[in-house]
C-alpha positions in Angstrom: -15.0 -23.3 0.1 -14.9 -20.0 1.9 -11.7 -19.1 3.8 -11.8 -17.9 7.3 -11.3 -14.2 7.9 -8.0 -13.0 9.3 -7.9 -10.4 12.0 -5.5 -7.4 11.9 -5.1 -5.6 15.1 -5.2 -1.8 14.6 -4.3 0.9 17.1 -5.3 4.5 16.6 -2.5 6.8 17.8 -3.4 9.2 20.6 -2.5 12.3 18.6 -4.5 11.2 15.5 -8.0 12.2 14.5 -10.7 9.5 14.4 -10.3 8.5 10.7 -12.1 5.4 9.6 -10.3 2.0 10.0 -9.4 0.4 6.7 -12.6 -0.6 4.9 -13.6 -2.0 1.5 -15.4 0.5 -0.6 -17.6 -2.2 -2.1 -18.3 -5.9 -1.5 -16.2 -6.7 -4.6 -13.2 -4.5 -3.7 -9.9 -6.4 -3.5 -8.3 -3.9 -1.1 -9.2 -1.8 2.0 -9.0 2.0 1.7 -6.6 3.9 4.0 -7.5 7.4 5.0 -5.3 10.4 5.7 -5.0 11.5 9.4 -3.8 15.0 8.4 -4.7 17.9 6.2 -1.7 18.4 4.0 -0.5 19.8 0.6 1.5 17.6 -1.8 4.1 19.6 -3.8 5.3 18.7 -7.2 8.4 16.5 -7.1 8.5 16.3 -3.3 7.8 13.0 -1.5 5.5 13.5 1.5 4.8 10.7 4.1 1.1 11.1 4.7 0.0 10.0 8.1 -2.8 7.5 8.6 -2.7 7.7 12.4 -2.8 3.9 12.6 -0.5 1.2 13.7 -1.3 -2.4 12.6 -0.2 -5.9 13.5 -0.9 -8.6 11.0 -0.9 -12.3 11.8 2.3 -14.3 11.7 3.0 -15.6 8.2 1.5 -12.6 6.5 2.3 -9.0 5.5 0.4 -6.0 4.5 0.8 -4.6 1.0 0.1 -0.9 0.5 -1.0 0.0 -3.0 -1.8 3.3 -4.9 -5.4 4.4 -5.6 -6.2 4.8 -9.3 -8.5 7.8 -8.6 -5.5 9.7 -7.2 -3.2 8.7 -10.1 -5.7 10.2 -12.5 -5.3 13.5 -10.7 -1.4 13.4 -10.8 -0.8 11.9 -7.4 1.6 9.0 -7.3 2.5 6.6 -4.5 6.3 6.3 -4.3 7.7 2.8 -3.7 4.5 1.1 -4.8 3.5 -1.4 -3.8 4.8 -0.8 -0.3 5.3 -3.6 2.3 4.4 -3.6 6.0 6.2 -6.5 7.5 4.6 -8.5 10.3 7.2 -7.2 12.8 6.9 -3.5 11.8 5.6 -1.5 14.8 5.4 2.1 13.6 2.7 4.2 12.2 1.5 3.4 8.7 2.5 6.3 6.4 1.9 6.6 2.7 4.7 8.1 0.5 3.0 10.3 -2.0 4.2 12.9 -4.6 2.4 15.2 -7.0 3.4 15.1 -10.6 1.6 18.2 -11.9 2.2 21.9 -11.5 1.1 23.5 -8.2 -0.1 21.6 -5.2 -2.6 18.9 -4.4 -4.5 19.2 -1.2 -5.5 16.2 1.0 -8.0 16.6 3.8 -8.3 14.5 7.0 -10.3 11.4 6.0 -9.4 11.4 2.3 -8.6 8.0 0.9 -4.8 8.0 0.1 -4.0 4.4 -0.5 -5.3 0.8 -0.4 -4.1 -2.0 1.7 -4.4 -5.8 1.5 -3.2 -8.8 3.5 -0.8 -11.1 1.7 0.2 -14.6 2.8 3.9 -15.0 3.2 4.8 -18.5 2.2 8.0 -20.1 3.8 10.6 -19.8 1.1 14.2 -20.8 0.6 16.6 -20.0 -2.2 19.1 -22.7 -3.4 22.0 -22.2 -5.7 21.8 -24.5 -8.8 21.2 -24.6 -12.5 17.9 -23.3 -13.8 16.4 -25.4 -16.6 14.0 -23.3 -18.6 12.7 -23.8 -22.1 13.2 -21.0 -24.6 10.3 -18.5 -24.8 9.5 -15.5 -26.9 9.8 -13.3 -23.9 13.6 -13.1 -23.5 14.9 -10.8 -20.9 14.0 -7.5 -19.1 11.4 -5.5 -20.9 11.1 -8.3 -23.4 7.4 -7.6 -24.4 8.6 -4.4 -26.1 6.1 -2.2 -24.3 
């Protein structure tokens, strides 16, 4: 049964170039690409907040998740704090924290895809203090798979 589409209201900032709104690269893409609204150089080891020139308001009961692009990772560009979260009540410009891991600089042009974004349902949740009854597993604790 197909689910209904959710609408995200997007505002382009007055000082930003007309970059594309978030769009799926293909019909099978899970996320929507976010483009840079500035021409900028990333420097090794320095975190740069790359502008998208967009503000977004997602529906109540949801949030937006910003994720890195594998194509950039293969070139040494890493998204810091990935995945990032844009809460439903955030009202600022969406910016993508990127860093460059290799020597030199990595240049980003206006319109280059710098991240991916997806809408996530935020289920009402409560936490209750109590005893957790779990059966033993092979996993153990943190980093338990040994990889």
